[in-house]
C-alpha positions as CSV (number, residue, x, y, z in Angstrom):
1,M,25.6,16.7,-21.3
2,K,27.4,16.8,-18.0
3,E,25.6,17.4,-14.8
4,K,26.4,20.7,-12.9
5,H,25.4,19.0,-9.7
6,Q,26.0,15.4,-8.9
7,T,22.6,13.9,-7.9
8,R,21.7,10.5,-6.6
9,L,19.9,8.0,-8.8
10,T,16.2,8.0,-8.4
11,S,14.1,4.9,-7.7
12,S,13.1,4.8,-11.4
13,E,16.7,5.1,-12.6
14,I,17.9,2.4,-10.2
15,A,15.1,0.1,-11.5
16,A,16.1,0.8,-15.1
17,L,19.7,0.1,-14.5
18,W,19.0,-3.0,-12.4
19,S,16.7,-4.4,-15.0
20,S,19.1,-3.6,-17.8
21,F,21.9,-5.4,-16.0
22,Q,19.8,-8.5,-15.4
23,N,18.4,-8.7,-19.0
24,N,21.7,-8.0,-20.7
25,S,23.7,-10.4,-18.6
26,M,21.2,-13.1,-19.7
27,S,21.3,-11.9,-23.3
28,V,25.1,-12.1,-23.3
29,C,24.9,-15.8,-22.3
30,V,22.3,-16.6,-24.9
31,F,24.1,-14.9,-27.8
32,K,27.4,-16.5,-26.8
33,Y,25.7,-19.9,-27.3
34,F,24.0,-18.9,-30.5
35,I,27.2,-17.6,-32.1
36,E,28.9,-21.0,-31.5
37,H,26.4,-22.8,-33.7
38,V,25.2,-20.4,-36.4
39,E,26.2,-21.4,-39.9
40,D,25.1,-18.5,-42.1
41,E,27.6,-15.6,-42.1
42,E,25.0,-12.9,-42.5
43,I,23.0,-14.2,-39.5
44,K,26.3,-14.6,-37.6
45,S,27.0,-10.8,-38.1
46,V,23.6,-10.0,-36.6
47,I,24.3,-12.2,-33.5
48,K,27.7,-10.6,-33.1
49,Y,26.0,-7.1,-33.1
50,A,23.4,-8.3,-30.6
51,L,26.2,-9.6,-28.4
52,H,28.2,-6.4,-28.7
53,I,25.3,-4.1,-27.7
54,S,24.3,-6.4,-24.8
55,E,27.8,-6.3,-23.5
56,E,28.1,-2.6,-23.9
57,S,24.8,-1.9,-22.1
58,L,25.8,-4.3,-19.3
59,S,29.1,-2.5,-18.8
60,L,27.5,0.9,-18.7
61,S,24.7,-0.1,-16.3
62,E,27.3,-1.5,-13.9
63,K,29.5,1.6,-14.1
64,I,26.6,4.0,-13.3
65,L,25.4,1.8,-10.4
66,K,29.0,1.7,-9.0
67,D,29.4,5.5,-9.3
68,D,26.2,5.9,-7.2
69,N,27.5,3.3,-4.7
70,Q,24.6,0.9,-5.5
71,P,25.1,-2.9,-5.1
72,I,25.8,-4.6,-8.4
73,P,23.3,-7.4,-9.2
74,I,24.5,-11.0,-9.6
75,G,22.7,-11.5,-12.9
76,F,24.0,-14.3,-15.1
77,K,27.6,-15.3,-15.6
78,D,29.7,-17.8,-17.5
79,E,28.5,-20.7,-15.3
80,D,25.0,-20.1,-16.6
81,V,25.9,-21.0,-20.2
82,N,27.6,-23.9,-22.0
83,P,28.5,-22.5,-25.4
84,N,29.8,-26.0,-26.4
85,A,26.4,-27.7,-25.8
86,P,25.0,-29.2,-29.1
87,R,22.9,-27.0,-31.4
88,L,19.3,-26.6,-30.3
89,Y,17.8,-24.1,-32.7
90,S,18.0,-23.3,-36.4
91,D,19.6,-20.2,-37.9
92,T,16.2,-18.8,-38.9
93,Y,15.0,-19.1,-35.3
94,Y,18.0,-17.0,-34.2
95,L,16.8,-14.2,-36.4
96,Y,13.2,-14.3,-35.1
97,Y,14.4,-14.6,-31.5
98,I,16.6,-11.5,-31.9
99,K,13.9,-9.6,-33.8
100,N,11.6,-10.2,-30.9
101,M,14.2,-9.2,-28.3
102,A,14.9,-6.0,-30.3
103,K,11.2,-5.1,-30.2
104,V,11.1,-5.7,-26.5
105,G,14.2,-3.5,-26.1
106,M,12.7,-0.6,-28.0
107,S,9.6,-0.7,-25.8
108,V,11.2,-1.3,-22.4
109,Y,14.0,1.3,-22.8
110,G,11.5,3.8,-24.1
111,V,9.4,3.5,-20.9
112,A,12.6,3.7,-18.8
113,L,13.8,6.8,-20.6
114,A,10.5,8.6,-20.0
115,T,11.0,8.2,-16.2
116,S,14.7,9.2,-16.0
117,A,16.3,12.6,-15.3
118,K,20.0,11.9,-14.8
119,P,21.9,12.7,-18.0
120,S,24.2,9.6,-17.7
121,V,21.1,7.3,-17.4
122,R,19.2,9.1,-20.2
123,N,22.3,8.8,-22.4
124,L,22.5,5.0,-21.7
125,L,18.8,4.5,-22.4
126,S,18.8,6.7,-25.5
127,K,21.8,4.7,-26.9
128,A,20.0,1.4,-26.0
129,I,16.9,2.5,-27.9
130,Q,19.0,3.4,-30.9
131,S,20.9,0.1,-30.7
132,S,17.7,-1.9,-30.3
133,T,16.3,-0.1,-33.4
134,N,19.5,-0.8,-35.3
135,L,19.3,-4.4,-34.3
136,Y,15.7,-4.7,-35.4
137,N,16.6,-3.2,-38.8
138,K,19.6,-5.4,-39.3
139,T,17.6,-8.5,-38.4
140,S,14.7,-7.4,-40.7
141,D,17.1,-6.7,-43.6
142,V,18.7,-10.1,-43.4
143,L,15.2,-11.8,-43.1
144,L,14.1,-9.8,-46.2
145,S,17.3,-10.6,-48.2
146,K,16.8,-14.3,-47.5
147,G,13.0,-14.3,-48.2
148,L,12.3,-15.2,-44.6
149,F,10.6,-12.1,-43.4
150,V,6.9,-13.0,-42.8
151,R,4.9,-9.8,-43.3
152,P,1.6,-9.1,-41.5
153,P,-1.5,-9.9,-43.5
154,Y,-2.4,-8.0,-46.7
155,V,-6.0,-7.0,-46.7
156,S,-8.5,-5.1,-48.9
157,T,-9.9,-2.1,-47.1
158,T,-12.9,0.2,-47.7
159,N,-12.4,3.3,-49.8
160,E,-14.2,5.6,-47.5
161,I,-13.3,7.7,-44.4
162,D,-16.1,7.7,-41.9
163,F,-16.9,8.0,-38.1
164,I,-18.3,5.3,-35.9
165,E,-21.9,6.2,-35.2
166,Q,-23.3,2.9,-33.8
167,K,-22.4,1.3,-30.5
168,S,-23.0,-2.0,-32.3
169,Y,-19.5,-1.4,-33.9
170,K,-18.1,-2.9,-30.6
171,G,-20.1,-6.0,-31.1
172,G,-20.7,-8.5,-28.3
173,L,-19.4,-11.7,-26.9
174,L,-21.4,-13.9,-29.3
175,N,-20.5,-14.3,-33.0
176,I,-23.7,-12.8,-34.2
177,N,-23.6,-10.0,-36.8
178,R,-20.2,-8.8,-35.6
179,R,-18.2,-6.6,-37.9
180,P,-14.9,-7.8,-39.5
181,V,-11.6,-6.9,-37.7
182,N,-10.1,-3.6,-38.5
183,V,-6.5,-3.0,-39.4
184,I,-5.5,-1.9,-35.8
185,E,-6.9,-5.1,-34.4
186,I,-5.2,-7.2,-37.1
187,T,-1.9,-5.5,-36.2
188,H,-2.0,-6.5,-32.6
189,V,-3.5,-9.9,-33.1
190,Y,-0.8,-10.8,-35.7
191,A,2.0,-9.4,-33.5
192,N,0.8,-11.6,-30.6
193,I,0.7,-14.6,-33.0
194,E,4.4,-14.0,-33.9
195,T,5.5,-13.4,-30.3
196,N,3.8,-16.6,-29.1
197,L,5.3,-18.6,-31.9
198,V,8.8,-17.4,-30.9
199,G,8.0,-18.4,-27.3
200,Q,6.5,-21.7,-28.3
201,V,9.7,-22.7,-30.2
202,L,12.0,-21.4,-27.5
203,L,10.1,-23.4,-24.8
204,T,10.0,-26.5,-27.0
205,G,13.8,-26.5,-26.9
206,L,14.1,-25.6,-23.3
207,T,11.7,-28.5,-22.3
208,Q,14.2,-30.9,-23.9
209,V,17.3,-29.6,-22.1
210,A,16.3,-28.3,-18.7
211,K,18.0,-30.3,-15.9
212,S,15.3,-30.1,-13.3
213,K,12.1,-32.2,-13.9
214,E,10.1,-29.3,-12.3
215,V,11.6,-26.8,-14.8
216,R,11.0,-29.2,-17.8
217,K,7.4,-29.6,-16.7
218,Y,7.0,-25.8,-16.4
219,C,8.5,-25.1,-19.8
220,N,6.3,-27.7,-21.3
221,K,3.2,-26.1,-19.8
222,G,4.4,-22.7,-21.2
223,K,4.8,-24.3,-24.6
224,D,1.3,-25.6,-24.5
225,I,-0.1,-22.2,-23.5
226,A,1.8,-20.4,-26.3
227,T,0.5,-23.0,-28.8
228,K,-3.0,-22.5,-27.7
229,H,-2.7,-18.7,-27.9
230,V,-1.4,-18.9,-31.4
231,K,-4.4,-21.0,-32.4
232,L,-6.9,-18.6,-30.7
233,F,-5.4,-15.5,-32.3
234,S,-5.2,-17.2,-35.7
235,T,-8.9,-18.0,-35.4
236,I,-9.8,-14.4,-34.9
237,L,-8.2,-13.6,-38.2
238,T,-9.3,-16.7,-40.2
239,D,-12.9,-16.2,-39.1
240,D,-12.9,-13.0,-41.2
241,D,-11.0,-14.6,-44.1
242,V,-7.8,-12.8,-43.1
243,P,-4.8,-14.9,-44.0
244,V,-2.3,-15.8,-41.2
245,P,1.2,-15.9,-42.6
246,M,3.6,-18.1,-40.5
247,P,7.4,-18.3,-40.5
248,S,8.9,-21.6,-41.4
249,D,12.2,-23.3,-40.6
250,L,11.9,-22.4,-36.9
251,N,13.4,-25.8,-36.1
252,V,14.3,-27.4,-32.7
253,F,17.0,-30.0,-32.9
254,N,17.1,-33.2,-30.8
255,S,19.7,-32.3,-28.3
256,T,19.0,-33.0,-24.6
257,I,22.2,-31.4,-23.3
258,A,21.6,-28.1,-21.5
259,P,23.2,-25.0,-22.9
260,F,21.8,-22.9,-20.1
261,S,21.4,-23.2,-16.3
262,D,17.8,-23.8,-15.1
263,K,18.1,-20.4,-13.4
264,L,18.6,-18.8,-16.8
265,V,15.8,-20.9,-18.3
266,M,13.3,-19.7,-15.7
267,F,14.4,-16.0,-16.1
268,Q,14.1,-16.2,-19.9
269,T,10.6,-17.7,-19.5
270,A,9.7,-14.9,-17.0
271,L,10.7,-12.3,-19.6
272,L,8.5,-13.9,-22.2
273,I,5.6,-13.8,-19.8
274,Q,6.2,-10.1,-19.0
275,S,6.3,-9.3,-22.7
276,S,3.1,-11.2,-23.4
277,T,1.3,-9.5,-20.5
278,S,2.4,-6.0,-21.7
279,N,1.5,-6.8,-25.3
280,Y,-2.0,-8.1,-24.3
281,A,-2.8,-5.0,-22.2
282,T,-1.7,-2.7,-25.1
283,A,-3.7,-4.8,-27.6
284,A,-6.8,-4.8,-25.4
285,A,-6.7,-1.0,-25.0
286,A,-6.4,-0.6,-28.8
287,S,-9.2,-3.0,-29.8
288,L,-12.8,-2.0,-30.2
289,R,-14.5,-5.3,-30.7
290,T,-15.7,-6.6,-27.3
291,D,-15.0,-10.3,-28.0
292,I,-11.4,-9.5,-28.9
293,V,-10.9,-7.4,-25.7
294,T,-12.5,-10.2,-23.6
295,T,-10.1,-12.7,-25.2
296,Y,-7.1,-10.6,-24.2
297,V,-8.4,-10.3,-20.6
298,R,-9.0,-14.0,-20.3
299,L,-5.6,-14.9,-21.7
300,T,-3.9,-12.4,-19.5
301,T,-5.4,-14.1,-16.5
302,E,-4.0,-17.4,-17.7
303,V,-0.6,-16.0,-18.3
304,T,-0.5,-14.3,-14.9
305,G,-1.3,-17.6,-13.1
306,F,1.5,-19.3,-15.1
307,A,3.8,-16.5,-14.1
308,N,3.0,-16.9,-10.4
309,D,3.9,-20.6,-10.6
310,G,7.2,-19.7,-12.1
311,V,7.9,-17.2,-9.4
312,N,7.3,-19.9,-6.8
313,I,9.7,-22.2,-8.5
314,M,12.4,-19.5,-8.6
315,I,11.9,-18.7,-5.0
316,D,12.0,-22.3,-3.9
317,N,15.4,-22.7,-5.7
318,S,16.9,-19.3,-4.6
319,W,17.0,-18.2,-8.3
320,L,15.0,-15.0,-8.0
321,E,17.3,-12.1,-7.3
322,E,15.6,-9.4,-5.1
323,P,15.2,-6.0,-6.7
324,P,16.5,-3.0,-4.6
325,Q,14.2,-2.5,-1.7
326,V,13.1,0.6,0.2
327,I,14.5,0.6,3.8
328,N,11.7,-0.5,6.2
329,K,11.6,2.4,8.6
330,K,9.1,0.7,10.8
331,N,11.9,-1.6,11.9
332,F,13.8,1.4,13.3
333,S,10.7,2.9,15.0
334,N,10.0,-0.4,16.8
335,Q,13.5,-0.6,18.3
């Protein structure tokens, strides 16, 4: 659809395009590195598609920003990636990383679309949602074909439909006479296990290759947090005899040569944190057992503190690009 009247970009549209540019410029760097080392041809085709849609979204975001006379973000460029650095992750990990990124894309672009009016922006975001969906399906199909797709737990459920009539259904903070987890709670707990596992493996590799001692230490702390969260979420399920399927062959190789700049490493870690915070908030809202909700709130506090430490590192090193700001009109009134 073509606009009858050319309108300026709204604040939400600028934010969506700015974030899309930043995220996709990072993804282009990551996928260029992955594609240099992947061995399996089916997995290589998935990475090629991921690279293609990232480059396409990056180009479209830049064009719309330029057409509105907005400044173009710096983002990430060729100097932020060394595709010839030795292999760091296994082929299977590439699939799980991309699967997770596709899930994030479907969610983030969906929120952005719901706050956009300009047809060109809505078209970009709608296309990005479809591309993210296609990427998720392509990745899942390859995982299934190779027997690598780890499904959420199978469970036996009651054969009755009923309403909750007792407030005791919510339980308490103590492990006394609490009910078993329901399927909605299992869904979110398992999704957060998988997301943290992907982050744990990513940060294990980044801890080996980051150039700065400060960044290596930060990534190692993030790895420890992700490992702890995997164990906590797994315990919620195993306490009710729900199996916790885990993917295998998410290997990290022994390279210590950096494929990415420390700036990109910190940005990638920040994206993981943002995703976790959003996932935990959604999961807490959907859960009815008090102890599970409390766990999400507690872990969110820990992740938020970790995120703040990362922001400080990025500011100290001039790696944190400033989002578009509203003009401070107080400065004019004081002149």
